[in-house]
C-alpha positions as CSV (number, residue, x, y, z in Angstrom):
1,M,216.2,3.4,119.7
2,T,220.1,2.3,119.7
3,T,221.9,0.7,116.6
4,I,222.3,-2.7,118.5
5,A,218.3,-3.0,119.1
6,A,217.7,-2.0,115.4
7,R,220.0,-4.6,114.4
8,I,218.5,-7.1,116.6
9,S,214.8,-6.0,115.5
10,Q,215.9,-6.5,111.9
11,S,217.3,-9.9,112.4
12,L,214.6,-11.2,114.1
13,A,212.0,-9.5,111.5
14,D,213.7,-11.3,108.8
15,E,213.4,-14.4,110.5
16,I,209.5,-14.2,111.3
17,I,209.1,-13.0,107.5
18,A,210.9,-15.9,106.2
19,G,208.7,-18.3,108.5
20,T,212.1,-19.4,110.5
21,L,210.1,-17.8,113.5
22,A,206.7,-19.6,113.0
23,P,203.4,-17.9,114.7
24,G,202.9,-18.7,118.1
25,E,206.8,-19.1,118.6
26,K,208.1,-17.5,121.9
27,L,210.6,-15.0,122.1
28,E,212.0,-14.9,125.4
29,E,214.4,-12.2,126.9
30,P,217.3,-14.4,128.5
31,S,217.4,-16.5,125.7
32,L,217.7,-13.7,122.8
33,A,219.9,-11.9,125.0
34,E,222.2,-14.9,125.2
35,R,222.0,-15.5,121.5
36,F,222.9,-12.0,120.6
37,Q,225.4,-11.8,123.3
38,V,223.8,-8.4,124.8
39,S,222.1,-7.3,127.8
40,R,218.2,-7.3,128.3
41,T,217.8,-3.6,127.6
42,P,218.3,-3.6,123.9
43,I,216.4,-6.9,123.5
44,R,213.4,-5.2,125.1
45,E,213.8,-2.2,122.5
46,A,214.1,-4.5,119.7
47,L,210.8,-6.4,120.8
48,R,209.2,-3.3,121.4
49,L,209.8,-2.4,117.7
50,L,208.8,-5.8,116.6
51,N,205.5,-5.2,118.6
52,A,204.9,-1.8,116.9
53,R,205.3,-3.5,113.2
54,G,202.8,-6.0,114.3
55,L,205.0,-8.9,114.1
56,I,205.0,-9.9,117.6
57,E,202.6,-9.7,120.7
58,L,204.3,-8.6,123.9
59,V,204.2,-10.5,126.9
60,P,204.8,-8.3,130.0
61,R,208.2,-9.3,131.6
62,R,208.8,-12.3,129.6
63,G,209.4,-11.2,126.2
64,G,207.1,-11.7,123.0
65,V,205.0,-14.3,121.0
66,V,205.2,-14.2,117.1
67,A,201.9,-12.8,116.0
68,N,199.3,-15.5,115.0
69,V,196.3,-13.4,113.5
70,S,192.6,-14.6,113.0
71,A,191.4,-15.5,109.7
72,E,189.1,-12.2,110.0
73,Q,192.0,-10.3,110.6
74,L,194.4,-11.8,108.0
75,A,191.2,-11.2,105.5
76,D,191.0,-7.6,106.5
77,M,195.0,-7.2,106.0
78,L,194.8,-8.8,102.5
79,E,192.2,-6.7,101.3
80,A,193.5,-3.5,102.4
81,L,197.0,-4.5,100.8
82,C,195.2,-5.4,97.6
83,E,193.4,-2.2,97.3
84,L,196.7,0.0,98.5
85,E,198.5,-1.7,95.8
86,S,196.2,-0.8,93.2
87,L,196.0,2.7,94.2
88,C,200.0,2.7,93.9
89,C,199.7,1.4,90.6
90,R,197.4,4.1,89.2
91,I,199.4,6.6,90.9
92,A,203.0,5.5,89.9
93,T,201.8,5.3,86.3
94,Q,201.5,8.9,86.5
95,R,204.5,9.9,88.6
96,M,207.1,7.4,87.6
97,S,210.5,8.7,86.4
98,A,212.0,7.7,83.2
99,M,214.6,5.8,85.1
100,Q,212.0,3.9,87.0
101,R,209.9,2.8,84.1
102,R,213.0,1.6,82.6
103,Q,213.9,-0.4,85.6
104,L,210.5,-1.9,85.8
105,E,210.9,-3.2,82.1
106,L,214.4,-4.5,82.9
107,L,213.2,-6.3,86.0
108,H,210.2,-7.9,84.2
109,E,212.6,-9.2,81.7
110,E,214.7,-10.7,84.3
111,T,211.6,-12.5,85.7
112,Q,210.8,-14.0,82.6
113,Q,214.1,-15.7,82.6
114,V,214.1,-17.1,86.1
115,S,210.3,-18.1,85.3
116,E,211.6,-20.0,82.3
117,R,214.1,-21.7,84.7
118,G,211.6,-22.6,87.4
119,D,213.7,-20.9,89.9
120,A,211.3,-20.5,92.6
121,D,213.3,-18.4,95.1
122,A,214.9,-16.1,92.5
123,Y,211.3,-15.6,91.1
124,L,209.8,-14.6,94.6
125,R,212.6,-12.1,95.2
126,L,212.0,-10.4,91.9
127,N,208.3,-10.3,92.5
128,A,208.8,-8.5,95.7
129,R,211.0,-6.0,94.1
130,F,208.5,-5.8,91.1
131,H,205.9,-4.7,93.7
132,Q,208.4,-2.3,95.8
133,L,209.2,-0.5,92.8
134,I,205.9,0.0,91.6
135,C,205.1,1.6,95.0
136,Q,207.9,3.6,95.2
137,G,207.0,5.1,91.8
138,T,204.2,6.8,93.5
139,Q,206.9,9.2,95.1
140,N,204.6,8.9,98.3
141,Q,206.5,7.7,101.3
142,T,203.2,7.3,103.4
143,L,201.8,4.9,100.9
144,V,205.3,3.1,100.5
145,A,205.5,2.6,104.2
146,Q,202.0,1.5,104.5
147,V,202.2,-1.1,102.0
148,E,205.6,-2.4,103.0
149,N,204.4,-2.6,106.7
150,L,201.5,-5.1,105.6
151,R,203.5,-7.1,103.3
152,D,205.9,-7.5,106.3
153,R,202.9,-8.7,108.4
154,L,201.4,-11.1,105.7
155,A,204.8,-12.4,104.5
156,P,204.9,-15.3,106.9
157,V,201.5,-16.1,106.0
158,R,201.8,-15.9,102.3
159,A,205.1,-18.0,102.3
160,A,203.4,-20.7,104.0
161,Q,200.9,-21.2,101.7
162,S,201.8,-23.9,98.7
163,G,201.4,-22.6,95.6
164,V,200.9,-18.8,96.4
165,E,203.1,-16.6,93.6
166,R,204.6,-19.9,92.6
167,R,202.3,-20.4,89.3
168,F,204.9,-18.6,87.4
169,E,203.1,-18.4,83.8
170,T,200.0,-16.7,85.3
171,S,201.9,-14.2,87.6
172,H,204.2,-13.3,84.8
173,R,201.2,-12.8,82.5
174,E,199.4,-10.8,85.1
175,H,202.6,-8.7,85.5
176,E,202.9,-8.3,81.5
177,K,199.6,-6.4,81.6
178,I,200.6,-4.3,84.5
179,V,203.7,-3.2,82.9
180,E,202.1,-2.6,79.6
181,A,199.8,-0.1,81.1
182,V,202.4,1.6,83.3
183,L,204.8,2.2,80.4
184,A,201.8,3.4,78.2
185,G,200.8,5.9,81.0
186,Q,197.3,4.2,81.4
187,P,196.4,4.5,85.0
188,E,192.8,3.3,85.1
189,Q,194.3,0.1,83.3
190,A,197.3,-0.3,85.4
191,Y,194.8,0.1,88.5
192,L,192.5,-2.7,87.2
193,A,195.5,-4.9,86.1
194,M,197.2,-4.8,89.5
195,R,193.7,-5.3,91.3
196,S,193.1,-8.3,89.2
197,H,196.5,-9.9,90.0
198,T,196.5,-8.9,93.7
199,T,192.9,-10.0,94.2
200,R,193.6,-13.7,92.7
201,L,196.7,-13.7,95.1
202,T,194.4,-12.7,98.0
203,L,191.8,-15.1,97.2
204,H,194.3,-18.1,96.8
205,V,195.8,-17.5,100.3
206,M,192.4,-17.2,101.9
207,E,191.4,-20.5,100.5
208,Q,194.2,-22.2,101.7
209,I,194.3,-20.9,105.2
210,E,190.5,-21.8,105.6
211,A,191.3,-25.4,104.2
212,Q,193.9,-25.6,106.6
213,R,192.0,-24.5,109.7
214,A,189.0,-26.6,108.6
215,G,191.3,-29.8,108.5
């Protein structure tokens, strides 16, 4: 993969994850080539990478369409993410370095400050970093890659749901239990705290999706 294709792929992935490019939206090679001022070759390479990440579905000789998965597929991915993040939390509790533990503690304190200010954008950024830091604490790159891939694929859906991860007080209290267990070196308590947290978010997302599709 060329550097140009990688850059284009990441740019489009960022827009998909942010919801700027909505599910079902077409990504046509001519318009993308014009937008990025490149030939169609790096565009095709970029689209193949996005397809491999599950962010788009390729359309032969035309381009791609931003992925729009079924409720059943979403439920499967959300369940998998819930279980993987809980497992990561258990393993990270046993393997995190002293520096990573301190980073987690400081990040949690910063999250408290933005929660009190009601800064939704800053809170969501810190929340993503919180989960990322715990996954990295496993010291297992395969697990990290699997979780990041699922979070990427689910980000547009999660971001589109009103109220998801915006109930600052509830989310922060759940993070508090996770941090306490990790810092105390209690892997099973950390697993259960993370599972409770991610299960609540999973159920909320699915309820929102089902309500939208029923309406």
